[in-house]
ROZAPA-95161 format. One line per field, with one value per residue (C-alpha): x, y negated, z negated; residue number from 1; residue in one letter. Coordinates in steps of 0.5 Angstrom, whole numbers, plus 500, padded with zeros to 3 digits. Each point is the difference from the previous one (the first is absolute). Layout:
N
x <- (X, ...)
y <- (Y, ...)
z <- (Z, ...)
seq <- (NUM, ...)
type <- (a, ...)
***
This chain:
102
x <- (500, 503, 498, 501, 502, 495, 501, 500, 493, 500, 501, 493, 495, 492, 497, 507, 504, 507, 501, 506, 503, 501, 506, 496, 499, 492, 498, 496, 496, 501, 494, 498, 493, 495, 506, 502, 506, 498, 503, 498, 503, 501, 496, 492, 497, 496, 506, 506, 503, 503, 496, 505, 496, 494, 497, 497, 493, 497, 505, 499, 505, 498, 503, 502, 498, 493, 498, 499, 501, 503, 500, 507, 498, 498, 502, 493, 498, 494, 498, 500, 504, 504, 497, 506, 503, 507, 505, 501, 507, 502, 502, 504, 504, 507, 504, 496, 501, 494, 501, 496, 500, 503)
y <- (500, 493, 494, 493, 494, 494, 495, 498, 501, 493, 498, 502, 496, 502, 499, 501, 505, 502, 503, 505, 505, 507, 504, 502, 492, 501, 495, 500, 495, 499, 496, 498, 500, 500, 502, 506, 501, 503, 502, 501, 501, 493, 501, 498, 506, 496, 497, 503, 494, 498, 496, 494, 494, 504, 499, 504, 499, 503, 506, 501, 498, 496, 500, 493, 501, 503, 500, 508, 502, 506, 502, 500, 506, 505, 497, 500, 496, 496, 495, 500, 499, 505, 507, 505, 500, 498, 504, 499, 501, 501, 494, 500, 496, 502, 495, 494, 502, 501, 507, 503, 507, 501)
z <- (500, 502, 497, 503, 495, 501, 495, 493, 497, 498, 507, 503, 497, 500, 507, 503, 505, 502, 506, 500, 506, 499, 503, 506, 502, 498, 495, 493, 497, 492, 497, 493, 500, 494, 495, 504, 504, 507, 507, 507, 507, 503, 506, 501, 503, 505, 504, 497, 498, 493, 494, 500, 499, 497, 493, 494, 498, 494, 501, 507, 506, 505, 507, 503, 507, 500, 492, 499, 493, 497, 493, 497, 495, 506, 506, 502, 506, 498, 505, 508, 504, 496, 500, 498, 493, 499, 496, 492, 496, 493, 496, 494, 495, 497, 496, 503, 507, 505, 504, 505, 503, 507)
seq <- (1, 2, 3, 4, 5, 6, 7, 8, 9, 10, 11, 12, 13, 14, 15, 16, 17, 18, 19, 20, 21, 22, 23, 24, 25, 26, 27, 28, 29, 30, 31, 32, 33, 34, 35, 36, 37, 38, 39, 40, 41, 42, 43, 44, 45, 46, 47, 48, 49, 50, 51, 52, 53, 54, 55, 56, 57, 58, 59, 60, 61, 62, 63, 64, 65, 66, 67, 68, 69, 70, 71, 72, 73, 74, 75, 76, 77, 78, 79, 80, 81, 82, 83, 84, 85, 86, 87, 88, 89, 90, 91, 92, 93, 94, 95, 96, 97, 98, 99, 100, 101, 102)
type <- (m, q, w, i, q, v, c, k, e, e, e, l, a, e, g, q, f, k, i, v, e, k, d, d, g, d, e, l, l, v, a, r, a, e, g, e, l, l, a, v, v, n, e, c, s, h, d, r, r, g, f, d, g, g, c, i, e, a, g, l, l, v, c, p, r, h, g, a, r, f, c, l, r, t, g, k, a, l, t, p, p, a, y, v, d, i, d, t, f, v, v, k, v, e, q, g, m, i, l, v, e, a)
***
């Protein structure tokens, strides 16, 4: 099991996210939403582009281009134009650092 270091825990405030790259070039989005640290693939299932410029509203990740919303806990696509769920990943904190499972 490989873990990717994201940032110090205090660097990720409520409603914010950071994007990290895996060894294979794919990107993961790690967010703090409703007090939880959550991670999903950084790729909207509607247009296969990342969530840069998007936001988090009430625990949902909002795509910046077409407004599709995804549950950060489950990856479930909740609103059109996205109909396909996105992958989620395990997040943990060790010694004050946020890590995501790659």
